[in-house]
N, C-alpha and C positions, 0 to 999 in steps of 0.2 A: 571568632572560629578561626583556628589554624588549620591550614592545608598544605599539602606539598604536592606538586606535579609530578606525574608518572614517569617523567623521563628527563631529569637534569642532565644526566649523561648522554641522553639521546640527542640533545641539541648538536653534540659534536661527536658523533660516533667514529670509532676508529677500529680497523681491523675486523676482529671477530664480530663486535657490535655492528658494524656496517653491514657485514654479510647477513647477519640476523636479521637487521631491519629490511634488507631487500627480501630475504626469504619471507619475513611477515607480510610484506607488502604483496608478493606474489600469491601467497596463501589466502589473504584477505580478499584480494580481487577475484580469485577463483571462487572461493567458498560463499562470498557474499553475493556474487554474480548467481551462483547455483540457488542460494537462498531467495533472491529476488525473482529469479526465473520460475522456480517452483511456486512461490507464492502468487505472483501475479498471473501465472498460467492457470492457476487453480482459480484464481479470483474470477477468471472469464465465465465460469460456470455458475458462480453465486452472485457476482455483480455488485456494483454500487459500494457503499461505505463499508457494509459487513464484509464483503469479499476482499476489499483492499486491506483490510486489517490483517488478513492471513499474511500478505506479504510484509506488512509492517512489523509483526511479530517475528517472523522468521529472519529478516534482514537485521533488526535490532539485536536480537538474541546472538546472532553470529558476530555482529560487530563488538558487542560487550565481551563475548567470550574471547576474542582475538586481541582486542585492544584495551580492555579494562578488567582484566581477571582478578585484580587484587582489591577492588573496591568492595564495599559493603554489599550484602545481597539486597538489602532494601533500597540503597541507592541505585544499584543495577535495575532492580525490578521497578522502580519508578521511571527510570529512563527508558526502558523497553516499553512499559505500558504507555507512556507519553507518545512515543514514536508510533506506536501501534494505532492508537487513537488518531494522532495527527495525519497518518497516511489514509485513514478512512474519510478525512474531510473533503478531499477532492472528489469522491464518489459521487457528489452532489452535482458534478459540473456535467453537462451534456456534451458528448464527444463523438457519437456514432455518425451524426451527419458529417462532422469535420473529417473524419475518416473517409466518409463517402466522397468528399470532394477530390481526395486524392486517388481513390480507388476506382472511380468510374472513369473508364478510358474512352468513353464514347464522346464525340463532339457534337454540341447542341447549337442549334441556329438561334441567332437574335431576331427580334422582330423586324429589323431592317434588313435581313439576310446576311449580315455579316456572321463571322464565325469567332466566337470566343474559344480559343484553343484549350485544350484540356491541360496544357501545360501551366496556364495561369491559374487554373483551379488547384492544380497540384501543388503549386508554390504557397498559394494562400492557405491551403488546407494544412501543410507542413508547418507554416508559421503558427497557425492556430494550435497545431499538436505540441510545438516547441512551448508556447505560452502555457498552456493547460498542463502539459506535462510537468513543466517547471513548477506551476503552483502546486500540483498534487504532491510531489516529492519535496518541495521546498519547505512544506509545513513539517514533514517527517525529520528532514535535517535540522530545522530549528529547534524542535522539541527534543531532538535526541541531544543536541548541543547544550540545551538548557538544562538537561538532566545530568550531564557529565562535566559541566564546566566550573562547578565549585560554588555556585550562587544557588543557595536555598530559597525557592519561591514559595512564599507563604500562602495560606487559603485565601485570606483577605485579598491579598495582592493578585492572586490569580483571578479572583472574582472580578476585579477592576480590569485587569487584562482582558478577560474574555467579554465583559460588557463593552469594553472600547472596540474590540474586534467585531462584535456583532453590529455595533453602530457604523463602524467603517464599512462592514459588508453591505449594509443597506445604502449607505451613501454610493459606494462603488457601483452597486448595481443601478442605481438612478443616474450617475454621471456616464458610466460606459456602457452599459448593457440596456439603456433606454433610448428613444422610445421603442416599444413593441406592440405593433398593431398589424398582425398578418391579414386580417380582414381587408384592410385597405392597402396591403403591401408596403407598409411602414416599418422598417427594421432599424436597428442601431447602426450608426456609421461604421462601427468596427464590429463585424458579425462573422463568426466562423463556421456557422451551419450552412445548410443548403439555402440558397436564396434565388430569387428571380433574377439576379443579375448573371449568374451562370445558366440558368435554365428558366428563361422568360416564358417559355411555352409549357412549362411543366415537365414531366418525364416523358420524353417522346415514345418510349417504348410502350407506355401504359395509357398515356393521355390523362393521368391523374394529376390534378394541380398539387403544387408543393404544399408541405405542412410544416413550416419553420418551428423550431423549438426555441423556447425562451433561454437565454444564456444568463450565467451568473458569474463568470469567470472574473469579470472586473471587480465584483464586490469581494471576491475571495482573495484577489491579487492585493487589494487595498488593505484587507485584514491582515494578510501575511506580511506586508511591509510594515504595517503598524506595530505588530508583535515584535519583529525583528528589530525595528528601531528602538522600541522600549528596551528589549533585552540587550542589545549591544551599547546603547548610549545612556541610558537611565541607569541599568544595572551593571554596565562595564563588563558584559559577558561575552568575551571575545570568541570563545568557542561557539556559541549559539549563532553569532553573526556570521561567522565564516561557515558553519555546517548548513545555514540556510542557503548561502551562495552555493556550496557544493551540492546541496539537494536540488536547487533549482536548475543548475547546470545538468546534473545527472538526469532529472526528468525530462529537462528541455531536449537533450540528446536521445535520451531513451526512447520517447514516444516516437518521434519521427523515424528512429532507426529501426524500431520494430514494424512500424507501417511500411517503411521501404522494402522490406522483405516480402509483404504482402502485395505491395504495388508492382514489384518486379514479376511476380506471377500473373497478376491481373493484366498488365499491360503486354507482357512477353511470355504466354504460357508455353510457347514453342521451345524456350531455353531449357524447360524441364522435362520435354519429352524425349523419347528413346534416342532420337538423333540429333538433339539439341546440344548446345555448349555444355549443359550440366547434365546431359543425358546419362552419365555414368552413375548418377544417383537417382535415376528415374523410378526404379523399383521402390526406393525408400520415399522419395517426395511424392510419388502417386498416392500415397495414402494421407498426406498432410491435410489437417484442418488448418487452412491458412490464417484464419482469424485468431485461432487458439495459438498458433506459431508466432504471430505478430505480438500477442500478449506475453509469450514466453521470453521472446527476444527483448522486449521493452524492460521486462522484470530484470533480466540478466544484465542489460546494459546499465540501468540505473543502480543496480546493486553494486556492480564493479566501479562504478565512478565514485558512488558514495563512499566505499571502502577507501579508495585512493584519497578522496577529501579528508577523511578522517585520519589516515595515515600521515598526511602532511600536517595535520594539527594534533598529532597525538601528544605532544608536550603541553597541550592545554587541558588534557583529562587530568581532573584533580582527584588524588586519593586522600580522602579527609580523615583525620583522626578523631574528629568529633563525630557522635552518633547522630544519624538523621532523625530530626525531630518529628514526632507524631503528634498532631494538634486536633485529631478528630476522634472522639472516643468510638470504641468498637460498635456500640449500639447504634450510633448515628452512621457509621459506615454502612452496616448492615442494611439499616432502613433506607438509605440513599440508594444502595444497590438494588434492594428489592423495588424500590420505585422506578429505577432506570429500566432494568431488564424487561419487566412486563410492558412498559410503555414502548420500547423498541419492538417487542414481539408482536404486541397488538397492532402496532402500526405497519409492521412488515406482512402480517398474515390475516389480520381480521379486519371486516369492515363492520362497524357497529353504526346501526342506523341513527342517523342525525349527528354522528361524531366523525365520520369518515375523514372528512377535510381537516377538522381540528387535529386529529391523531396523526394523520399523514404529515402534516406540518412539522412535527417533532423530528422526523428523520429527512425532511426535504432539503434542508439547509445544513451543510456539513458543520459549520462553526457552532450552530446551535446545538446539534446533537453532540458535539464534543465537549460542550462547555462543562456540564456536570462531571463526567468522568475526568477531565483534566484538573478541575478543582479539587475533586476527591482524592485524586491520586497524589496531588501535591501535599496534603496533609494527612493522608491515611496509611496505616500499615496493612490493612486487608485488601483495600481497593486495588492496588498493583497487580497482585495475584489473582484476584477474582475478575478483574478485567481481562487479563491476559489469557486466562484459561476457559472458564466457563462462559464469560460474557462474549468474547470473540467466537466461540464455538456455536452458541445458542442460534443465531440466525442462520448459519451455514448448515448445521444438521437439519434445521427446519426445512430448509429449501430442498436438501437432498430427500428428506421424507415426504415432502410434498410431491416432488418429481417421481419417486420410486412406488410410491403407495397410493397417491390419490390422483395424479394425472396419468398414470399407467399402472398396470397390475404385475409389475415386475417383482415386487415384493408383497407379501400379505401385510395386513395392518399390524399384526401381532409381532412379527418378525421385524418388521419396520420400526416400530416404536421401541421395541426391546434393543435392537442392535444400534440405532441411530441416535435414540433419545436417552433412554434409561440408563443403560450401561456407560456410555460416554459422560453422562452428567455425574454419575457417582465417582467415576474415575477422575474426572477433571476436578471436580470439587475436592475429592480427596487429595490430589495432587497439591492443589492450591493450599489446603489446610496444613498438610506436611511441610510444604515450603515456608509457609508463614511461621510455623513452629521452629524449623531449623534458622531462620533469619534472626530469630530472638537469641539464638546460640552461637552467633558468630559465623555463620556460613558466609562465604565469600562469593562474588560475582562468577568465578570460574565453575564453582559446583552448580550454583543456581542455572546459569546460562547454559551449561553443557547439558544437565538433565531436561531443562526446558526445551532446548533445541531438539534433542532427540524424540521427545514425547510429541511435540508440536509437529515436526516434520513428518513423522509417521502417521499421526492421527489425521492430518489433513489429506496425505497421499492416499490412505485407505478410504477416506470419506469420498475423496475424488474418484478413486477407482470404482466405487460402488456407483457413483453417478454415471461414469462412462461405461457401466456394465462389464467391468473387469475386462477391458477391450485390449487382450493380448494378441499379437498377430496370429498366433497358432490357433486361436479358438475364436477369432473375431477379426474379419476384413474391413470394418468401419474405418473411417477416417480419424477415430480416436487413438488408434494403436500406436502410431509414431508419438503422440504426446504422452501417452501411457509410458512408453519406454524412456523418454527424456525425463519425465518426473520421477521414474525409478532410480535412474542414474543419478539425479540430483539428490534424492533422498539418501541414498547410499554414500553420496559425497559428504552431505552434511552430517550424516551418521559418523563417518570417519573422523570428520574435522572434530566434532564433539568428544569422541572417545580420545583422540590423540591429545587434545587439550586438557581432559580430565586426568589423564596418566602422567602429564608432566609434573615435575617437582612444583611445590607450592610457590617458591619464589621467582620463577621463571616469568618472563614477560608474555 
């Protein structure tokens, strides 16, 4: 297979090219930051793997649009779908109590009367967020690099890779995240959730004993390293190895950076009051939902850093003159998709008597949940588009429907099912079908990513706005209004990015 890299001339840019590269860097950092901020901020309402995939879709579409507009549509769709699935893997890690270590500014007394200062818990929690954030986005960077680096990963090969990743996950949980016996107060030696070390008397305010949660980050870390080592050294995929590092740094910095914003308010709320150092913004910050602000900040930072990492390695993006190989027949693709989607939805929303634990197991561990999609995307023509559009949306609209129609009476069942399920399903399946058809007619990544970014950004903004109760400041004074504004600005920014890129001449970078 012959391939050329996208930037032979970019290795030594001169004059106008150098200015264009700097402009591309600025544009990419800002746009991908907005994509990450929008996706991760919206993720907060929908949670876990399915919510995280929103950020994976938005950031990968933006990166493809800006850095790889001339690759084939199928190559781009596979890279986007791979990163989307990969970002969802980290959703299985517990992190709420890790955030709690940094957020709780009260000082708790030890059994011997000494004080464990909150500064120690803060530092330990931030270290935990660095590691967990790095793993979370590291998977995304790795799979994006694997999709763009010019190495075609086959179905059988990906089966072996994911089998090895699952084995490494089990080994890592055993080595790093064990033993776990909370009844006897036995926890792993490296443990980033709330523990009796920091609160030996339980929660002083409530008198309730702690409820430590099992952690799996050690297994995920081992799986990530194993996949990266295979891609970099066995397959000589330089872009995959470098983007894994870029992703780890992006998530490792992004998660603590986002939490720092929340910690600042928790520890020093007076700063944001009318007469505080930041009192000039008190009218605006007074309506902040600080948890969602943390998530939005995390997304913006990781998106910006990931864009910088891809900009540094843009010369490794391969534009292949050979067609992407499709090795899975369409009937098998559809069959696998119709197996995967119901299993995910049943695991998310239904408790089948006698089968609850077995079904929940499918979505309990991210690498297991990601295995079938990653393998199918590698060899399919339909799967990348079906994964990116209807599959990512299905759990999200399901959770919105549950909140608006079943846990509250904000919407009627008829309007909820029609607006949130039936119409989006028809539109997204139709969009996927249309893009699949266009990919066979020589569509480029520029067109695919531009259209996909506009549709995806507005779709999830509108679904989230429904979840928020359309919380604009002039008709709602709840704490969602500031986030609604931020998401609206980010959606407009991504729309402008896509339109500007679509109207550029085809030969431009």
